[in-house]
N, C-alpha and C positions, 0 to 999 in steps of 0.2 A: 320088396324093397331094393333088393341088390340090383334087380333088373333096372329099376327107375334110376337109381344112381348111375349105373352103367350107360343108360341112355342119355342121361344129362351130360355125363363126361364125353361121351362120343359126339354129342352135338356141339359141345364146348370146343373140342379138338377140331371138328370140321370147320367151325367158325374161325377159329384162330389160324388154322393151317391152309384152309382151301378158300375162304371168303376174303381173307385180308390180302393186303398188298405184299407180294413175296419179296420185293426189293428191300423192305425195312425189317423182315423177319429176324435177321441176324445183328441188327443194331441194338445199342445198349437200351435195356429197359423195354424193348418191344416184343419180346417173346411172350409176356404175360401181363395182365393189367394188375395183378395182385402186388408186386413190389411198389408200384405207384400208390395203390390203395392203402398199403401198410404206411408209407412214408406220410401220405396225407392225414391218415388217423393219428399217427404219433405226432404230427405237427399241431393238431387240435388239442390233443391231451397235453402236450408240453406248454402250450402258450396259455391254455385255460387252468390247468391244474398243477403240473409237475413244476413248471418254471416259477410261478408266483410262490409256490411252497419253498423252493430253494432260495428264493431272494427274500423270504419273509424277514429274516434277522440279518441281512446283509445291507450295506450301504449300496445306493444305485451307482452303477458304473457310469464314469465319465468317457463318453465315446465321441466326442466332437470330431476328432481327426479321422476316426473310423467312418463315422457318418459322411464326412466330406468325401472320402475315397469311394465308399459304397455307392453313393448316389451318383458320383462322376462315373463309375463303372456302368451303372444302370443306364445312364443316358447314352453312353458309347455303345452298349450292347443293343439297346433299343434302335438306335440310330442305323447300326449295321444291319439288324434284322429288317428294318423298314426299306433300305436300299438294295438288299441282297437280291431281290427278284428283278430289280431294274438292271443289275449287272447281268442277270440271266438273259434279259432282252439284248443288252450290249453283246453277249457272247453270241446270240443268234444273229444279231446284225453282222458281226465279223464273219460268221459262217457263210452267210449269204454273200458277202462281198468276196470271200475267197472262191466260192462257186462260180460266181460270175467272171472273176479273172481267169479261172481255168477254162470256162466257156469260151471267153474271148480269145485266149491263147489257141485253142483247138480251131476255132473259126479262122482266125488270122493264118494259121498254118495251112489250112485247107484251102483257103481262097486267097492267100496272100500273092504278092507279085511274081514269086518264083514258081507258083503253080501255072502249068501250061494248058490246064484244062479249059481256061476262060480267055477269051481274047483281050487285049490290053484295056479296051474301054469297058468291058464287063468287070475286069478286075477293079478298076477305078470305082465303078458304081457299087460293086459288092463291097469294097472297102468302107465307102461312105455309109452304106446301109449298116454294116456291122457296128461301125462306131456310133451311129445314131442310136441304135438299139441298146448298146451297152452303156452309153452316156446317160440315157434316159433311165436305165436300170440303177445305175450309181445315184443318180440325182434323187430317184424315189426313196432309196435307202437313206441317203443323208438327210433328205427333208423329213422323214418320219423320225429319224434320230433326234433332230432339232425339236421336233414337236414333243417327243418323250422327255427331253431334257427341260423343256419349258413347263412340263407338269410334273415336277419331281415330287409334289406333294401326293401324288398318286403313284409313286415309284415301285412300291412293292409288289412288282408283278402285273400291276394294273395301269401301266403308262402306255398302253397302246397294244400289248400283245394279248391281254386277257379281255374278255368280254364282260360288261357289267350286267348284261341281259341274261346270259347263259354261258357258263364256263365249265365243261366237263374236266375231269381229272385225266391227265396224260400219265398211264401207267407204263409207258415205253422206258426203254433204257437210254434214251437220247440224252446228251450232256445237259440240256436245259431242263427236262423232266426231272432228272436225277438231282440237279441243283436246287430246283423248287422243293423236292421231298426232303433234301437235307436241311434246307432253310425252315421247313416245318418241324423238323426234329429239334433244330436249336431253339426255335420258339418254344416248344414243349420243355426244353432244358431250362429256359430262362424263368419258367414259372416256378421252379424249385429255388432259385436264387432269391426270388421275391419273398420267400419265407422269412428271409433276415429282416424285413420290414417289421414284422411282429416279434421276432426274437429280440430285436434291439429295444422294442417298447418294454418287454418284460424285464431285460437287464437293466434298463433305466428306471424301473419300477413306475412306469407310466401305464399302469394297468387300465385305467379308465379310457385309454385309447384302443385298447384290444376289444373292439366293439363286435357284435354279432355279425354286421356287415363286413368287417375286416376279416374275420376268421372264415366265414362262409366263402367269400370272394376268393381268398388265397387258398383255401382248403380244397375247393372244387375244382379250380382251373386245370391243375396238372392232370387230373383224371379225365376231365372233359377233353383236353387236348390230345391225351393219349389216344383215344379213339379215333380222332381225326387223323393222326399221323399213322396209325395202324391201317385203317381202312381207306382213308381219303386224303393222302397227303398233297394238298395243292387244290386246284379247282376252284369252284364257286365259294366254298366255304373259307378259303384263305383270305376273302375280303375282310372278315373279323379280324384276322391276325394283323393285317396291314393297318387298320383303324387302331387297333389296341396298342400296336408298338408307336404309333404317332402319338397317341395319348400319353403313353408312358415316357416320351422324350420331354413332353412339357411338364408332366407330373414331377419326374425325378429332378428336372431342372429347378423346379420350385422347391423341392426338399433340399437340394444342394445350396441354394441361396439362403433357405432358412437355417441351414447348419452354420453358415458363416457367422451368426451372432445377432445381437439385438440391433446393431447399426443398420442392418438390412430390412428389419421388420417394417419400417414405414413404406418401403416400396413393394411389400407382399399383400397389398390390399385385395389382390385378385384370387385369393385363395378359394372362395366359395365358387368361383367360375370354373375350378377344376372339376367339381362335382357335376356342374352343368355340362361341361365338356363330356364327361362320362355318359351322362343321360343322352345327350344327342348322339354318341357314338352307338349306343344300343338301340335307339330309334332307327338309325341308318342300317344297322345290322339287320333289325326285324323286317324292314321294307325290302332290303336286298334279298334276304333269305326266302321270305314267304311269296315273293313274286314267282317262284318257280311252281307254285302250287296252281297257277293259272295259265302257264305256258308249257309247251313241249320243250323238255331238256333232258338231255342225257346225264343226269345227275341224281344221285340217290335221294329218294324223297325222305328217307330215314334221317339222313344228316340235314336235310332241310329243316325238319322238325327239331332235332337235336340242337342245332345252332340257334334257330330261332326261339325256341323255348327258353334256352339258357339267357338269351338276350331280354326276354320279357321278364325272367326272374330277377336278373341283376338290375333291370330298370326300376322295378318297383322297389328293390333293396335300396338302391341308391336314391331314388326319389323320397322314400321314408326317411333315410339318413339326412338329406338336405332339409325336409320339412322340420325335423326334429332339432337340427343343429342351428339352422340360421332363421327360419320363420318363426317358430315358437320362442327361440331364445330372444329375438328381436321384439316379439310381443310382449314378453315377460319384462324386458328392460323398460319398455314404453309404460307399461302398467305401474312398474315400481316408481318411475319417475312421476307419473300422474298421482299416485298416492302421496308421495313426498310433497309435492307441490300443494296438495289439497291440506295436509296436516299444517304445512307452514302458513298457509292462509287463514285457517282456522286459529292457529295461535296468535297471528297478528291481530285478529278481531277479538279475541277473549278479554284482554284488559278493558277494552271500552264497554263490553257488556256488563263486565263485573262493577265498574264504576257506576253504572245506572242503579243497579240494586244494592249498592253500598257495601258489598260483601269484600272481604280481603282474606286470602288464603296464605297458608304457611310459606308457600314458595315465592310470595311476592314482597316480602319484606326482609330487610337485614336487621339482625339483632346486635346491639352494641350494649357494652357495660361500662358505666361511669360512676363517680363518686360525687356527691353533692357536697360542697365544702362547708355549709353552715352546720350541718348536724352529723356529718361523717357516715350517713346511711348510704348503703349501696343500692342504687336504683338500676334497673334494667330498662333500656329504651328500645322501642321497635320503630324503625324508620321504613316508611312506605317506599318500596322499590319500583312500583310500577311507573311505566312510562320511561324509565331509564335503560339505557343499552349497556351491555358489559363492556 
């Protein structure tokens, strides 16, 4: 038994120390998955058990101002993460520009007018040749930059530098590769900040909104992203992060508007389309990930399945939520309206049918009491109330 435990531990250490990306080993929370696992488990315990227990005999907190600032922060953070890898492309563009300037300076010094190795005519022709080559290089860089700017919706590393078909991970220490890895770590960190979505529900005693989908989605994501940062920071699977941050920009913008109060509610008719957007996101991730099973690409098939199956799981969870929340609730509302209409129609027909058989029921007359003046006897009078409206 001791040998088995030792073998498992050695395999674990080999995986963590030798199979992971060495650039991230010393980053916060990256040495082991257990701190992340512990935080995720405690989150689930708090929002389902401990939090509701603590709030059981307390009044719900009024967190309107807190929610406004929180949602605004999430919009800003998601926007920054979405554009961060575009800025890495911008860094690469500036690096290429500096390289071309250095090359041009060297060529101009070597073949410039003061160089006596070439005749005057040769100097002129060589100068024109150098200018033509480097003007073309600069033009190609600026043109590609404009194209990237025009597709900022795909800015997160996918605006021209990354390939949608196959994108291996760059494990080098180049500035752009490191920036991409850091962006992945910050995306991982952002998953912890999203725990406050559920914590605020608990503090406001809106426990009906702490659904199975909500807890699973928020509880699983940090651990899932941890493995991506540890072993594959960047590359093909970062497509999921790019889409997810875009969806969160829209989602937290909605939450910010909703927190402004009832005056804004008439303009938030598009709430259910947030769930549709989530489902579209997962479909795109499934297609993008699983395409690597059919083509040659220097990217880990383990992470192809890891990302792809996560997207499949979340797609069906969100689809079930959409059906339960919008489809069945709409059907129930229509059924209720139809039943009420049918009852009203039957009540409208009921007096006529009763007149035909000559019967009169207690709820169809009014009772009045009066005195007859000639003998002073008290008489009770029943007045037929059928056919009259209240």
